[in-house]
N, C-alpha and C positions, 0 to 999 in steps of 0.2 A: 703443386703438381696436380691435385684433384681439380682445381679450377681449369687448368689447361685441358685435362681429359674431358671435363664436362663441356667446355667450349667446343672442342673438336667433335664430340659426340652430337651436340646440338646442331652444329653446322652440317654434319653428315645426315642426320635425321631430316633436317630442313630440305636438303638436296634430294633425298629419296622421296619425300612428300611431294615436292615440286615436280619431280620427274614422273611420279605416279599420277598426279593430277593431270599433267600434260598428256601423258599416254592415254588416260581415260577420256580426255576431251577429244583427242585425235580419233580414238575409236568411235566415240559417239558421232562425230562429224562424218566419219567414213560410213557408218551404218546409215546415217541420214541420206547420204548420196546414193548408196545402194538401194535403199527403199523408196527413194523419190521416183516419181514419174513426171513426164512433161505436164500432165494435167493436175497433178497433186504433189508438189514438193514437200518433203519432210523437213521441218525446221527443228534443229536440235536446241535444247535449252540446258546448258551445263551450269548447275547451281552449286556453288561452293560456300559452305558455312563454316565459321570457326569462332572459337572463343575470343580471338583477337578483335572480332567485330562487335563485341559487347561494349557498350559505351560506359557503363558504370564500373569503375575500377574495383569496387568492393565485390561485385558479382563476378567480375573477371577473375579476381584472385580466388574466390570460392571455387570456381570451376577448375582453375589450374591446379588447385590443391587436391582435387579428387584423385585418388590413386587409380592407376590403370589396372583394375582387377575386375573380377566378375561378381564381386560382392559390394553392393551399394545399399546405403540405408534409404529409408522411404523419402526423407527430405532431399537427398541427392537425386533420386529418381524424379521426384516432382519438379525440382529445380531444372534438371536437364530437359525434361519434356517442355516446360514453359520456355526455357531459353531457346530450344530448337524451334518452337512455334514462332516466337518473337523474331528470331533471326530470319526465318523463312519468310514471314510476312513483310519484313523490311527489305528483303533482297530484291534488287532491281530486275534481275533476270527472272525471278519467280513472278514478280509483278507483271512483267512483259508477257510471260506465259499465260497468266490469268486473263490479261487483256486480249491476247490473241485468241484464246479459247472462247471468250465472250463474243468477240467479233465473228469468229468462224462458225460457232454453233449456237450462240445464245445460251451457253451453259450457266453463266454466272450473272 
Protein backbone atom coordinates (compact mmCIF):
# COMPACT_ATOMS: atom_id res chain seq x y z
CA UNK A 1 0.00 0.00 0.00
CA UNK A 2 2.74 2.47 0.95
CA UNK A 3 4.64 1.75 -2.28
CA UNK A 4 1.53 2.58 -4.30
CA UNK A 5 0.98 5.82 -2.37
CA UNK A 6 4.63 6.79 -2.83
CA UNK A 7 4.48 6.04 -6.55
CA UNK A 8 1.31 8.10 -7.03
CA UNK A 9 2.75 10.97 -4.98
CA UNK A 10 6.00 10.90 -6.98
CA UNK A 11 4.09 11.03 -10.26
CA UNK A 12 1.95 13.94 -9.04
CA UNK A 13 5.00 15.89 -7.83
CA UNK A 14 6.76 15.29 -11.15
CA UNK A 15 3.71 16.57 -13.06
CA UNK A 16 3.48 19.67 -10.85
CA UNK A 17 7.20 20.32 -11.28
CA UNK A 18 7.00 19.90 -15.06
CA UNK A 19 3.93 22.14 -15.28
CA UNK A 20 5.56 24.80 -13.11
CA UNK A 21 8.75 24.76 -15.17
CA UNK A 22 6.77 25.01 -18.39
CA UNK A 23 4.76 27.95 -17.03
CA UNK A 24 7.94 29.73 -15.92
CA UNK A 25 9.51 29.18 -19.35
CA UNK A 26 6.43 30.54 -21.10
CA UNK A 27 6.40 33.60 -18.84
CA UNK A 28 10.08 34.26 -19.51
CA UNK A 29 9.50 33.99 -23.26
CA UNK A 30 6.49 36.30 -22.99
CA UNK A 31 8.49 38.90 -21.09
CA UNK A 32 11.25 38.69 -23.68
CA UNK A 33 8.75 39.41 -26.46
CA UNK A 34 7.26 42.33 -24.50
CA UNK A 35 10.67 43.86 -23.78
CA UNK A 36 12.12 43.35 -27.25
CA UNK A 37 12.38 46.14 -29.78
CA UNK A 38 13.11 45.82 -33.49
CA UNK A 39 16.59 47.23 -32.82
CA UNK A 40 17.30 45.12 -29.74
CA UNK A 41 15.59 41.75 -29.34
CA UNK A 42 15.61 40.25 -25.85
CA UNK A 43 16.76 36.64 -25.86
CA UNK A 44 15.55 34.54 -22.93
CA UNK A 45 17.79 31.89 -21.38
CA UNK A 46 15.83 29.36 -19.33
CA UNK A 47 18.28 27.33 -17.28
CA UNK A 48 17.11 24.22 -15.41
CA UNK A 49 19.43 22.41 -13.01
CA UNK A 50 18.67 19.23 -11.12
CA UNK A 51 20.33 16.55 -9.08
CA UNK A 52 19.49 14.07 -11.83
CA UNK A 53 22.15 15.83 -13.93
CA UNK A 54 24.92 14.87 -11.50
CA UNK A 55 26.98 12.14 -13.15
CA UNK A 56 28.47 10.54 -10.03
CA UNK A 57 25.88 8.22 -8.47
CA UNK A 58 27.42 8.54 -5.00
CA UNK A 59 27.04 12.34 -5.10
CA UNK A 60 23.56 12.07 -6.56
CA UNK A 61 22.49 9.77 -3.71
CA UNK A 62 24.05 12.17 -1.18
CA UNK A 63 21.95 15.07 -2.48
CA UNK A 64 18.77 13.05 -2.79
CA UNK A 65 19.11 12.02 0.86
CA UNK A 66 19.28 15.60 2.14
CA UNK A 67 15.97 16.25 3.88
CA UNK A 68 13.80 19.10 2.67
CA UNK A 69 14.19 21.27 5.73
CA UNK A 70 15.64 24.64 6.63
CA UNK A 71 18.37 23.06 8.75
CA UNK A 72 21.43 21.90 6.83
CA UNK A 73 24.82 21.08 8.23
CA UNK A 74 27.97 22.80 6.94
CA UNK A 75 28.96 19.85 4.74
CA UNK A 76 25.55 19.80 3.04
CA UNK A 77 25.69 23.54 2.40
CA UNK A 78 29.21 23.34 0.94
CA UNK A 79 28.30 20.35 -1.23
CA UNK A 80 25.12 22.02 -2.49
CA UNK A 81 27.00 25.19 -3.42
CA UNK A 82 29.68 23.20 -5.24
CA UNK A 83 27.10 21.06 -7.06
CA UNK A 84 25.12 24.12 -8.12
CA UNK A 85 28.26 25.78 -9.48
CA UNK A 86 29.34 22.64 -11.34
CA UNK A 87 25.88 22.01 -12.79
CA UNK A 88 25.59 25.62 -13.91
CA UNK A 89 29.01 25.65 -15.56
CA UNK A 90 28.18 22.40 -17.40
CA UNK A 91 24.74 23.59 -18.55
CA UNK A 92 24.56 24.19 -22.32
CA UNK A 93 22.05 27.05 -22.02
CA UNK A 94 24.27 28.83 -19.47
CA UNK A 95 27.29 28.31 -21.74
CA UNK A 96 25.33 29.85 -24.59
CA UNK A 97 24.38 32.81 -22.39
CA UNK A 98 28.04 33.40 -21.51
CA UNK A 99 29.09 33.11 -25.15
CA UNK A 100 26.38 35.55 -26.25
CA UNK A 101 27.33 38.02 -23.51
CA UNK A 102 30.96 37.80 -24.57
CA UNK A 103 30.05 38.39 -28.21
CA UNK A 104 27.59 41.18 -27.42
CA UNK A 105 29.55 43.19 -24.91
CA UNK A 106 32.97 41.65 -24.53
CA UNK A 107 32.20 40.98 -20.87
CA UNK A 108 33.91 37.62 -20.44
